[in-house]
C-alpha positions in Angstrom: 75.9 80.8 61.0 73.4 79.1 63.6 73.9 75.5 61.8 75.2 74.6 65.3 71.5 74.4 66.6 70.6 71.7 64.6 74.1 69.8 64.8 73.5 70.0 68.6 70.0 68.6 68.4 70.8 66.2 66.3 73.4 64.9 68.5 71.3 65.0 71.4 68.7 62.8 69.8 71.0 60.7 68.6 72.4 59.7 72.1 69.5 60.7 74.3 67.8 57.6 74.7 71.4 55.9 76.3 71.5 57.7 79.3 69.3 59.9 80.7 72.4 61.9 82.5 74.1 62.7 78.9 75.2 66.1 79.8 75.5 65.7 83.8 79.3 67.1 83.2 80.8 64.4 84.7 82.0 62.5 81.0 85.1 63.8 79.4 83.8 62.2 76.1 81.4 64.9 74.9 83.9 67.0 73.7 83.1 67.5 69.8 85.3 69.4 67.3 82.5 69.8 65.1 80.4 71.2 67.5 83.3 73.8 68.7 83.7 74.4 64.9 80.0 75.2 64.3 80.3 78.1 67.1 83.4 79.2 65.9 81.5 82.3 63.2 78.9 83.0 66.0 82.1 83.7 68.3 84.4 85.2 65.6 81.7 88.2 65.4 81.4 88.6 69.1 85.3 88.8 69.0 86.0 91.2 66.4 82.7 93.2 65.8 80.7 93.4 69.4 83.7 93.0 72.2 86.6 94.0 69.7 89.3 91.8 72.1 92.6 92.7 71.9 94.9 90.1 73.2 98.7 89.5 73.6 101.1 86.8 75.4 99.9 83.3 73.3 103.5 82.4 72.9 103.4 81.3 76.9 101.0 78.3 76.1 103.1 75.4 76.2 103.1 73.8 72.7 101.7 70.3 74.2 101.5 68.8 77.6 98.8 69.1 80.5 98.5 72.6 82.0 96.1 74.3 84.3 94.9 77.9 82.7 93.7 79.7 85.5 91.5 83.0 84.7 89.3 85.3 86.7 85.6 85.8 86.3 83.8 88.5 85.0 80.8 90.4 83.3 78.1 88.1 85.2 76.7 85.1 84.0 77.5 86.0 80.5 81.1 85.9 81.1 82.4 87.0 77.8 86.1 86.8 78.5 85.8 83.3 79.0 84.2 82.3 75.4 86.4 85.1 73.8 89.2 82.8 75.7 88.4 80.1 74.1 87.4 81.3 70.6 91.3 82.4 70.7 92.2 79.3 72.0 90.8 76.8 68.9 91.6 79.6 66.4 95.6 79.1 67.1 95.6 76.0 68.3 92.9 74.0 66.3 89.8 71.6 67.5 91.5 68.6 68.4 94.0 69.6 70.9 92.3 68.7 74.2 90.7 71.7 76.3 88.5 71.6 79.2 86.7 74.2 81.3 85.5 73.7 84.4 82.2 74.3 84.7 79.9 75.3 88.5 77.5 72.6 89.2 74.9 74.5 89.9 74.8 75.2 85.9 74.3 71.6 85.1 71.2 71.5 86.8 69.9 73.6 83.7 69.6 70.9 81.1 69.9 73.3 78.2 73.4 74.4 79.5 74.7 71.2 79.9 73.8 70.5 76.3 75.0 73.5 74.8 78.3 73.3 77.0 79.2 69.9 77.1 80.4 69.5 73.5 82.4 72.5 73.7 84.4 71.0 76.3 82.8 72.0 79.6 82.9 69.6 82.7 82.1 69.4 85.9 83.9 71.8 88.5 85.3 68.5 90.5 88.3 67.5 91.7 87.6 64.1 89.8 86.9 65.4 86.4 89.9 67.9 86.5 92.3 65.0 87.5 90.9 62.5 85.0 91.4 65.8 82.3 95.0 66.5 83.3 95.7 62.8 82.8 94.9 63.0 79.5 97.4 65.7 79.1 94.6 68.2 78.2 94.7 72.1 78.8 91.9 72.9 81.6 90.6 76.2 82.4 89.4 76.9 85.8 88.2 79.9 87.4 88.8 79.9 91.7 86.8 82.8 92.6 83.6 81.0 90.8 80.1 83.0 91.5 82.1 85.5 93.7 84.4 86.5 91.3 81.8 86.9 88.6 79.4 89.0 90.5 82.3 91.2 92.7 81.3 94.8 93.0 82.1 97.1 90.2 84.7 98.8 92.5 86.4 95.2 92.7 86.5 94.7 88.9 90.7 95.3 88.6 91.4 92.8 91.5 92.3 89.2 91.4 89.6 87.8 93.8 89.6 84.0 94.2 87.9 83.7 97.5 90.7 82.2 99.5 89.9 79.0 97.0 92.8 77.2 97.1 92.0 74.0 95.6 93.4 74.7 92.0 96.9 74.9 93.7 96.4 71.3 95.4 95.3 69.9 92.2 98.4 71.6 90.4 100.6 70.1 92.9 99.1 66.9 92.9 99.2 66.6 89.0 102.4 67.9 88.8 101.0 70.9 86.0 102.1 74.5 85.5 99.8 77.2 86.1 99.3 79.5 83.2 97.3 82.5 84.1 94.9 84.1 81.8 93.8 87.7 82.4 91.5 90.7 81.4 90.5 93.9 81.6 87.0 95.2 80.2 84.9 92.5 80.7 83.6 93.5 84.4 82.1 96.8 82.7 79.8 95.1 80.5 77.4 95.0 83.1 77.8 97.2 86.7 77.1 95.2 89.8 76.5 97.6 92.3 76.9 95.1 95.3 76.4 92.0 96.5 73.4 91.2 99.2 73.9 87.7 100.0 74.4 87.8 103.5 70.9 90.2 103.5 68.9 87.7 101.4 69.7 85.3 103.6 68.8 87.0 106.9 65.4 87.9 105.3 65.0 84.5 104.5 65.5 83.6 108.5 62.4 86.6 108.8 60.1 84.4 106.5 60.8 85.7 103.0 61.5 82.5 100.4 64.3 82.5 98.4 64.0 82.4 94.6 67.7 81.4 94.3 69.7 78.8 95.2 71.6 79.8 98.3 74.5 77.5 97.3 75.5 79.8 94.8 76.8 82.3 97.6 76.1 85.6 95.6 73.1 87.8 95.3 74.4 90.8 93.2 72.5 93.6 92.2 73.4 95.5 89.0 72.9 97.6 86.1 73.0 95.8 82.9 71.0 94.2 80.0 68.0 92.7 79.6 66.5 94.2 83.1 68.0 97.6 83.6 68.5 96.5 87.6 69.2 93.1 87.4 68.5 91.5 91.3 69.7 88.4 92.0 72.1 86.0 90.0 70.8 86.6 86.7 71.7 86.1 83.5 72.7 89.3 81.6 73.5 90.3 78.1 76.8 91.8 78.2 77.5 95.5 76.8 79.6 95.8 73.9 82.4 96.8 75.9 85.8 95.9 74.5 87.9 93.5 76.2 91.8 93.2 76.8 93.2 89.7 77.5 96.4 88.5 78.3 98.0 84.8 78.6 100.7 85.0 81.0 103.9 83.2 81.7 103.8 79.8 83.3 103.9 79.5 87.1 106.2 76.4 88.1 106.4 75.7 91.7 109.7 74.3 93.1 108.2 71.3 94.7 105.0 69.1 93.7 103.2 66.0 94.1 101.1 64.5 96.9 103.3 65.7 100.0 103.5 69.2 98.4 99.7 69.4 98.0 98.9 68.1 101.6 101.3 70.9 103.0 99.0 73.5 104.1 101.8 76.3 104.8 103.2 75.3 101.0 99.6 75.7 99.4 99.1 78.8 101.0 102.5 80.3 100.1 101.8 79.3 96.3 98.4 80.6 96.8 99.8 83.8 97.5 102.4 83.6 94.5 99.8 83.1 92.0 97.1 85.8 93.3 100.8 88.4 93.6 101.8 87.4 90.2 98.3 87.9 88.8 97.5 91.5 90.1 100.9 92.4 88.9 100.1 91.6 85.6 96.5 92.9 85.6 97.5 96.2 86.6 99.8 96.3 84.1 97.9 95.2 81.4 95.4 97.8 82.7 98.1 100.8 82.7 98.9 99.8 79.1 95.3 99.8 78.2 94.6 103.2 79.6 98.1 104.5 77.9 97.1 103.6 74.6 93.3 105.3 74.8 93.1 108.3 73.2 92.4 111.4 75.6 89.0 112.8 75.7 
């Protein structure tokens, strides 16, 4: 089950002399099907025994070609619905079909994170890497809401929240890639985010209180969860064993594509609203479906 540690260590040692930036997120050639295969037993246990995932809609995934899979982040730094989605992907489509996930640039500053994430397909969250991946006809997984979405307060757990970021729309239009929405319910209950106190933390810093987190993170949550009990700041967390439901939605195809469409601000805004509206509708339907099948107390 844990042979992936030896595999990752061996591969890192083999190439460490070649480049000190081996795992900096900028290369699309770090993805290693053998490492992905080594992770599968771990993900399988989490999928079936810990999170007891229920999923649907995988017939919506195009059989080939590039696509932008747009998801919502849930569950803090652990973001368990992300790894569960990837487990589902690999067991359905195998290890060779090109798939990449965009990971926040701050995560790449932690060497261990990069060493673990790059071989399973993580790349820097940047237009340059995303475009390069799409031009390889890959599926690219993106979470537009970033940390603000990942740590959104618990009362917003059933809302699609992308913090107004529309770069993924421009990317899809420019590269003529369909958007495939991926939603989930339950993962945001794996920790209880009481609120985001980012502005208050910045104000305290102005008064002389030192910051112990990177302000570029954009969030300063306070939450209830493991292992801290009360977590203060964007600390890593261990997700609670809450059941997760996921759904892959029908691809969204826009009327216009190309560089001109991507440069049309009004059109980009309209496409953004279309995606948010459709994903919110799908999320509400999923929640209603889950609630209707749960046994009454």
